[in-house]
C-alpha positions in Angstrom: -8.3 18.3 3.7 -11.9 17.6 3.7 -14.4 16.4 1.4 -17.8 15.9 1.5 -18.9 11.8 1.3 -22.3 10.4 1.3 -23.8 7.3 0.0 -26.1 7.8 -3.3 -26.8 5.9 -5.8 -29.2 5.9 -9.3 -28.5 2.8 -10.3 -31.1 0.6 -9.4 -28.8 -2.6 -10.1 -26.4 -0.9 -7.8 -28.6 0.4 -4.9 -29.6 -3.5 -4.5 -26.2 -4.6 -4.8 -25.6 -2.5 -1.8 -28.3 -2.5 0.5 -27.7 -6.3 0.3 -24.0 -6.7 0.6 -24.1 -4.1 3.9 -26.7 -6.1 5.3 -24.6 -9.8 4.9 -21.3 -7.7 5.9 -22.4 -5.5 8.5 -25.1 -8.9 10.1 -22.0 -9.4 12.7 -20.1 -6.7 13.3 -20.2 -5.5 16.6 -18.8 -8.8 17.9 -17.7 -8.9 21.9 -14.0 -6.6 21.9 -13.0 -4.9 25.4 -11.6 -1.5 25.5 -7.6 -1.2 26.7 -7.2 -0.1 29.6 -7.2 3.8 29.3 -4.3 6.3 30.2 -3.7 9.6 30.7 -1.4 12.2 29.3 0.3 13.1 26.1 -0.9 9.8 25.1 -2.0 9.1 21.6 -4.0 5.9 21.6 -4.6 4.9 17.9 -7.1 1.8 16.9 -5.5 -1.4 14.4 -7.6 -4.1 13.1 -4.5 -6.8 13.9 -1.0 -7.3 15.4 2.2 -6.5 13.1 2.8 -9.7 10.4 6.7 -8.5 10.6 9.2 -6.1 13.2 11.5 -6.6 10.6 12.8 -3.4 8.7 13.2 -4.9 6.0 10.8 -7.4 4.8 7.5 -6.2 6.2 4.0 -5.9 4.4 0.7 -5.0 6.4 -0.4 -1.5 7.3 -0.3 -1.8 10.8 3.3 -3.4 10.2 4.1 -0.4 9.2 2.5 1.8 11.9 5.1 0.2 13.9 8.3 0.5 11.9 7.9 3.9 10.2 7.9 5.6 13.6 10.8 3.2 15.4 13.4 3.6 11.8 14.1 5.9 10.0 14.6 6.2 6.4 17.3 6.8 4.0 15.7 9.6 2.2 11.8 10.6 3.0 8.9 11.6 1.0 7.5 14.9 2.2 3.9 13.7 3.0 2.6 17.6 1.6 3.8 17.9 -1.6 5.9 14.1 -2.1 8.7 15.8 -2.8 12.2 13.7 -2.2 14.0 15.0 0.9 16.9 14.1 3.3 16.8 12.3 6.2 19.5 10.0 7.5 20.8 10.8 4.0 21.1 14.6 4.6 22.4 14.8 0.7 23.0 13.0 -1.9 24.7 13.4 -5.7 25.0 11.1 -8.5 27.5 11.0 -11.4 27.2 12.5 -14.8 26.8 9.0 -16.4 24.4 8.2 -13.5 27.0 5.1 -12.4 27.8 6.5 -8.9 25.9 7.8 -6.4 27.5 9.2 -3.1 25.2 9.3 0.0 26.3 11.7 2.8 25.1 10.7 5.9 23.7 13.1 8.8 26.5 12.6 11.7 25.7 12.9 15.7 22.3 10.4 15.2 22.2 7.6 18.1 20.3 4.2 17.9 17.5 3.7 20.8 20.2 1.6 22.1 22.4 4.6 22.5 25.8 3.5 19.6 25.9 6.0 16.8 24.9 5.1 13.3 27.5 5.5 11.1 27.6 4.8 7.2 28.3 0.4 7.7 24.8 0.5 9.1 23.6 2.4 6.2 25.7 0.7 3.6 24.3 -3.4 5.9 20.8 -2.0 5.6 20.5 -0.8 1.8 22.1 -4.9 1.6 19.3 -6.5 3.2 16.8 -4.2 1.1 18.6 -5.8 -1.8 17.7 -9.6 -0.6 15.0 -11.4 -3.0 13.6 -11.7 0.5 12.9 -7.6 0.7 9.7 -7.8 -1.7 9.2 -4.6 -1.3 12.7 -2.9 -2.4 14.6 -5.5 -3.9 12.9 -5.3 -7.4 14.0 -1.3 -7.3 17.4 -1.7 -5.8 18.5 -4.1 -8.8 20.4 -1.6 -10.4 22.8 -1.3 -7.5 25.8 -3.4 -8.7 28.2 -2.8 -4.9 27.3 -0.9 -1.8 31.0 1.0 -0.3 32.2 2.9 2.9 34.8 5.5 2.6 34.3 6.7 5.6 31.8 7.0 8.7 29.5 9.7 7.1 30.3 8.3 3.3 27.9 5.6 1.5 28.6 5.0 -2.1 26.3 3.1 -4.3 27.9 1.6 -7.7 25.4 0.8 -10.3 25.2 -1.0 -13.3 23.0 1.3 -15.1 21.5 4.8 -14.4 18.3 4.7 -12.1 16.0 7.9 -12.5 14.3 6.6 -9.4 16.9 5.8 -6.7 16.5 8.7 -4.7 12.5 7.7 -4.2 13.4 4.3 -3.6 15.5 4.8 -0.6 12.8 6.3 0.8 11.5 3.4 1.5 15.0 1.7 2.7 14.7 1.5 6.9 18.1 1.8 9.0 19.4 -0.6 11.8 22.6 -1.3 13.2 24.9 -3.7 11.1 24.6 -6.9 11.9 20.7 -6.1 14.0 18.8 -9.6 13.9 16.7 -9.3 17.3 13.3 -8.2 14.9 10.9 -8.0 18.2 13.3 -5.8 20.2 13.2 -3.3 17.3 16.7 -0.7 17.8 16.2 2.5 15.4 17.0 6.3 14.9 13.2 6.6 14.6 10.6 9.3 16.9 10.1 6.2 18.8 11.4 3.9 21.1 10.0 0.4 21.5 8.1 -0.3 24.7 5.3 -3.4 25.4 3.9 -5.4 22.8 0.2 -7.5 24.1 0.0 -9.5 21.5 -3.7 -9.3 20.6 -4.5 -6.0 22.3 -1.9 -3.6 22.6 1.7 -2.2 21.6 3.3 0.3 22.6 5.5 3.1 21.8 7.6 5.7 23.6 9.4 8.9 23.2 12.6 9.1 21.7 14.0 11.9 23.5 17.5 12.3 22.1 16.0 12.0 18.2 17.6 14.1 16.2 14.5 16.0 14.9 14.4 19.1 17.6 11.6 19.8 19.0 10.2 16.2 17.8 8.5 14.1 18.5 5.4 16.1 20.9 4.1 12.9 22.1 5.6 11.4 24.9 3.4 7.8 23.6 1.9 6.2 21.5 -0.5 2.7 22.4 -2.0 1.0 19.4 -4.9 -0.9 20.0 -5.9 -3.5 18.2 -10.1 -4.1 17.5 -10.7 -6.2 14.7 -13.9 -5.5 14.7 -14.8 -1.6 12.5 -17.9 -0.6 14.3 -16.2 -1.4 17.5 -13.1 0.8 16.9 -15.0 3.7 15.2 -17.7 3.7 18.8 -14.1 4.0 20.9 -13.4 6.8 19.0 -17.2 8.8 19.5 -16.9 7.4 23.1 -13.7 9.3 23.9 -11.6 5.5 24.0 -9.0 6.4 21.2 -7.7 9.0 19.7 -7.3 8.1 16.3 -8.5 5.0 13.7 -6.4 4.2 11.2 -9.2 3.3 8.6 -12.4 4.9 7.9 -14.7 3.1 6.2 -17.1 4.2 3.1 -20.2 2.9 5.1 -19.1 4.6 8.6 -18.1 8.2 6.9 -21.7 9.9 7.3 -21.6 8.3 11.2 -18.1 10.0 12.0 -18.7 13.3 10.6 -22.3 13.5 12.3 -20.3 12.9 15.6 -17.8 15.3 15.0 -14.7 13.2 14.2 -11.8 14.3 11.9 -11.8 12.7 8.7 -8.5 12.7 7.2 -7.2 11.9 3.7 -4.0 12.1 2.2 -3.1 15.6 0.4 -3.7 17.1 -2.8 -6.1 14.7 -3.8 -3.8 11.7 -3.3 -5.3 8.0 -3.2 -4.2 5.2 -0.7 -3.8 2.6 -3.2 -5.2 0.3 -6.2 -7.4 -1.7 -6.0 -6.7 -5.0 -8.3 -7.3 -8.5 -8.9 -4.6 -10.8 -9.6 -4.6 -13.1 -12.4 -2.8 -16.7 -12.1 -1.7 -17.1 -15.5 -0.4 -20.6 -14.9 -4.0 -22.1 -14.0 -7.1 -22.4 -16.6 -8.9 -20.9 -17.4 -6.6 -17.5 -16.6 -3.1 -18.8 -18.3 -5.4 -17.7 -21.5 -4.5 -13.4 -21.9 -7.9 -13.7 -24.3 -9.5 -14.7 -20.9 -8.0 -12.2 -18.7 -8.6 -9.7 -21.8 -12.5 -10.8 -21.1 -12.8 -10.7 -17.4 -11.7 -6.9 -17.4 -13.4 -6.3 -20.0 -17.0 -7.8 -18.4 -16.5 -5.6 -15.7 -18.7 -1.9 -15.0 -16.4 0.2 -13.2 -18.4 2.7 -12.8 -20.9 0.5 -11.6 -18.8 -0.7 -8.4 -17.9 3.2 -7.7 -21.7 4.3 -7.7 -22.0 2.2 -4.5 -18.6 2.5 -2.7 -19.0 6.6 -2.8 -16.5 8.5 -1.9 -13.7 5.7 -1.5 -13.5 4.3 -4.9 -12.4 5.5 -8.3 -13.0 4.2 -11.7 -9.5 3.4 -13.8 -8.7 0.5 -15.5 -4.8 1.4 -16.2 -3.1 2.7 -12.9 -1.1 5.6 -14.0 -3.6 8.9 -13.7 -4.8 10.7 -17.2 -2.9 14.4 -15.8 -0.1 12.0 -16.1 2.7 13.2 -18.4 3.1 9.2 -18.4 -0.2 8.6 -19.3 -0.7 6.7 -22.6 -4.7 7.0 -23.8 -3.9 4.9 -26.4 -3.1 1.9 -24.4 -5.7 -0.8 -24.3 -8.5 0.7 -21.8 -11.4 -1.4 -20.1 -12.8 1.8 -18.4 -16.2 0.6 -20.0 -17.2 -3.1 -19.8 -17.7 -4.8 -23.1 -20.3 -8.2 -22.0 -19.9 -8.4 -26.5 -16.5 -8.6 -26.6 -15.9 -10.4 -23.5 -18.1 -13.5 -24.8 -16.1 -13.5 -28.1 -12.7 -13.7 -26.3 -14.0 -16.4 -24.1 -15.2 -18.1 -27.4 -12.0 -17.3 -29.1 -10.3 -19.2 -26.3 -12.1 -21.8 -26.3 -14.7 -21.6 -23.6 -17.6 -20.4 -26.0 -20.3 -21.9 -23.6 -19.2 -20.0 -20.6 -16.5 -21.3 -17.8 -15.8 -21.6 -14.6 -13.3 -19.5 -13.0 -12.3 -21.1 -9.8 -12.5 -18.7 -6.6 -11.8 -15.2 -6.0 -9.9 -14.9 -3.2 -10.8 -11.8 -1.1 -10.5 -10.1 2.2 -12.1 -10.3 4.6 -10.7 -7.8 7.7 -9.5 -4.9 6.0 -12.7 -3.0 4.9 -15.9 -4.3 3.6 -15.2 -2.1 0.1 -13.4 -5.3 -0.3 -15.8 -7.6 -0.2 -18.5 -5.4 -2.5 -16.1 -5.4 -5.1 -15.6 -8.7 -4.9 -19.1 -9.5 -4.9 -19.5 -6.9 -7.9 -17.0 -8.3 -9.9 -18.7 -11.7 -9.4 -22.1 -10.5 -11.0 -20.7 -8.5 -14.0 -18.5 -11.5 -14.5 -21.4 -13.8 -14.9 -22.4 -11.8 -17.6 -19.7 -12.5 -19.6 -20.0 -16.2 -18.8 -16.8 -16.5 -16.5 -18.4 -18.0 -13.1 -16.0 -16.9 -9.8 -16.9 -18.5 -6.2 -15.6 -15.8 -3.6 -13.2 -16.8 -0.9 -13.4 -14.8 2.1 -9.5 -14.9 4.4 -8.5 -12.6 6.3 -5.5 -10.7 5.8 -3.1 -13.2 6.7 -4.5 -16.1 5.0 -4.9 -14.1 2.4 -1.5 -13.5 2.0 -0.7 -17.5 2.8 -2.7 -18.5 0.2 -1.6 -16.3 -2.7 1.6 -14.8 -1.7 3.2 -17.5 -0.3 1.9 -20.6 -2.0 0.7 -19.3 -4.9 -2.8 -21.6 -4.6 -5.3 -19.2 -6.3 -6.9 -18.8 -9.4 -8.1 -15.3 -8.6 -7.3 -12.9 -6.1 -9.2 -9.3 -4.7 -6.6 -6.6 -3.0 -5.0 -3.3 -3.0 -1.2 -1.9 -3.7 -0.2 1.0 -2.0 2.6 2.4 -3.8 4.9 5.6 -3.7 3.1 8.4 -5.4 4.7 8.4 -8.5 4.3 7.1 -11.6 7.2 4.4 -12.0 5.7 3.2 -8.4 2.7 3.3 -9.4 3.4 1.0 -12.5 5.6 -1.3 -11.1 3.7 -1.6 -8.0 0.7 -3.0 -10.1 2.0 -5.0 -12.1 6.1 -6.0 -11.9 6.9 -5.9 -7.9 6.0 -8.2 -5.2 2.6 -8.3 -6.3 2.6 -7.9 -9.7 5.2 -11.6 -9.4 2.1 -12.9 -7.8 0.4 -14.1 -11.4 3.7 -16.0 -11.7 3.9 -14.0 -15.3 7.7 -14.5 -15.3 7.7 -17.5 -15.8 6.9 -17.4 -19.2 7.2 -13.3 -19.5 9.9 -12.0 -17.7 11.5 -9.8 -20.7 8.7 -8.0 -19.9 9.6 -7.7 -15.6 13.3 -6.4 -17.8 11.3 -3.4 -19.6 9.8 -2.2 -15.8 14.1 -2.2 -14.6 15.2 -0.2 -17.8 12.9 2.3 -17.8 14.2 3.5 -15.2 17.8 4.1 -16.3 16.2 6.5 -19.6 18.1 9.5 -19.8 15.5 12.4 -19.8 11.9 12.6 -18.7 11.1 12.3 -22.6 12.0 9.0 -23.0 11.3 8.3 -19.7 7.7 8.9 -20.3 7.6 7.1 -23.8 8.9 3.9 -21.3 6.2 4.0 -19.3 3.8 4.7 -22.0 5.3 1.6 -24.4 5.0 -0.3 -20.7 1.4 0.6 -20.6 0.6 -1.0 -23.9 2.6 -4.4 -22.8 0.5 -4.9 -19.8 -3.0 -3.8 -20.9 -3.3 -6.1 -23.2 -1.4 -8.9 -20.7 -3.8 -8.5 -17.9 -2.4 -10.4 -15.6 -3.3 -7.9 -13.2 -6.8 -6.3 -13.4 -7.1 -2.9 -12.4 -10.3 -1.9 -11.0 -9.7 2.0 -9.6 -8.2 4.4 -7.2 -8.9 3.8 -3.4 -9.1 6.5 -1.1 -9.4 5.7 2.5 -9.2 8.4 5.4 -8.4 8.4 8.8 -10.3 9.2 11.3 -9.4 11.4 14.4 -11.0 12.7 17.1 -10.8 16.6 17.4 -7.9 16.9 20.2 -5.6 15.7 17.9 -3.2 18.4 16.1 -0.4 18.1 13.3 -1.5 15.2 12.0 -1.7 14.1 7.9 -2.3 11.7 6.4 0.3 9.5 4.0 -0.8 7.6 0.9 0.9 4.7 1.8 -2.0 4.8 4.5 1.2 4.0 7.7 0.6 6.6 10.1 3.6 9.2 10.6 3.6 10.6 13.6 6.5 12.6 14.7 4.4 16.5 14.9 1.5 14.5 16.4 -0.1 16.1 19.8 -3.0 15.8 21.2 -4.9 18.1 24.1 -7.1 16.2 27.1 -9.7 18.1 27.6 
C-alpha cells in the first residue's frame, strides 16, 4: 500500500511548533553508532532501536520483543495480515459448544520444537495456563473466562469457560506455545519459522532458519539479523547505504527522505493503524483523581492541530473505536474538538479556579519524535485552560518502570498497540494492562467487570450495544485520554520481497525474501 505523505501545515501556530520541536529533537541526532559487520547470502538485516527487553513468550511488552518472539514461537491461532481474519496456526481447527461454555482445539500433528521434541496438547495447555497468569499482562485479562484447561488426548485441548467468550479465538492469536515446563527464556525453544541463534547484547541478535518448519516452503530466508541502532537518523542512513535491508520504524520526519531515496515504505493493509496515542492519568493522585480535571485536560487538547504537524502518522480521534464500526456510539461524549471555556469551568468546579500545577507528563524519548512533539503540543494546549504540565522524557525502559511498575507518575504519554478488533481497540486502551496503569480498578472495579462481560454477549447486536454502553462510561471517566490513531510504516530496500506490515507493528518474516545485487 502506498501513501503520499509530506509535511504541510496551514496553521501558523502549528508550523512554529513544528520547527521548534524538530530543532530541539533532531539536534542530538547522528550520535556515534557503528554498523554491525555486513553479512552476505540470504540474510535479512533488520535495524531496531534496542535489544528485546524480555524473551519470555508469555510476559513480553516491547515491539522488539515481538519481532523476536513471534518469529521463534508460533501462536495457537493467527491473524491474517491481509484481511485480519482469524486463521488456524498450531490449532488446526476449533469448535465451541452451543452454550458457549466449552471450546475444543484440535492440535496440528507432527509439529516439532526446535529442540527436536514433538509438540503435544500438553504443551499447548501449559502455555495457555501461563498466559492466564496475572503476570502475563497482554493475555491474562482476555483469558479470564477460561476456568479450566484439559487434554483428553495428545492432539486435543479442551477449554472450560465460566461464561461465553465470543473473542476467544482472537485472544488465542496472542498466546505463544513453548514446551511444557519451559523456563530457559534466554534460549528460546519454539516451533516457529526461525530458531534462536546468537545474541550480542547491545549490538545484534540473530535467528537461523528452521529447516523442519511445518509450513511448506517457509521460511525463505536462511537468517535474520536484528541490528541495534538507537538513533533513527543513523538507522535510515544504514538502510540507504545498503548496510541494512529493513528498518522496523520510519518516523514521520523521515518519510520524505525515505521516498526520495527510493526505499519501500510499507503500511498495514486496508489502512489499518499501528497504534493509538494515549495519555494515562493516575486516578490516585491529585489533580487527576478528580474526573472533572481529567475531562478538562481532554477538552483542552486540540487534536486537529496535533494532526496538522504530525502529518501522515496521526489521525485525530478521542474514541478508540472507528467511526465506521457498527460498535461506534456517536452519542458518547466526544473530545474531538477543543472547548477551552468548558475546560476552565470544569477546573473551577473541581476547586482549581486559577488553574493547577498538574505535575509531570512522562513521555517516551526513544520511540520516535512524534511522541515528544505530541507532548509539547499537549503541554501548550493544556496551559491555555490552566493545566500546567512539565514534560519529562524517559527511554522506554525507564518509562515502563516509572509508569507501569511503580505507578510513580501523574500523567504519561505513550501508545497502545491493539489487535485489529473493536473489542481490543477499546480494552487495550481502557481496561487491559495499559488501562490499569490509571489505577482506576481500585475505585471502579465494576467498569473492568463490564468490559469482561461484553465478550459474553450472545449476538452481534447485543455485543455492539455492550461496546456502546462502555464507550459512554469510558468517555466520561477519561482515566485514559485518547489523542488519535498512530500509523507508523516499516522501511525496506527494493531487494526485499514478500513483506506485509502488521497493525501490531511486529515483523512477520516467514514469507520474506531478499535478493542481493
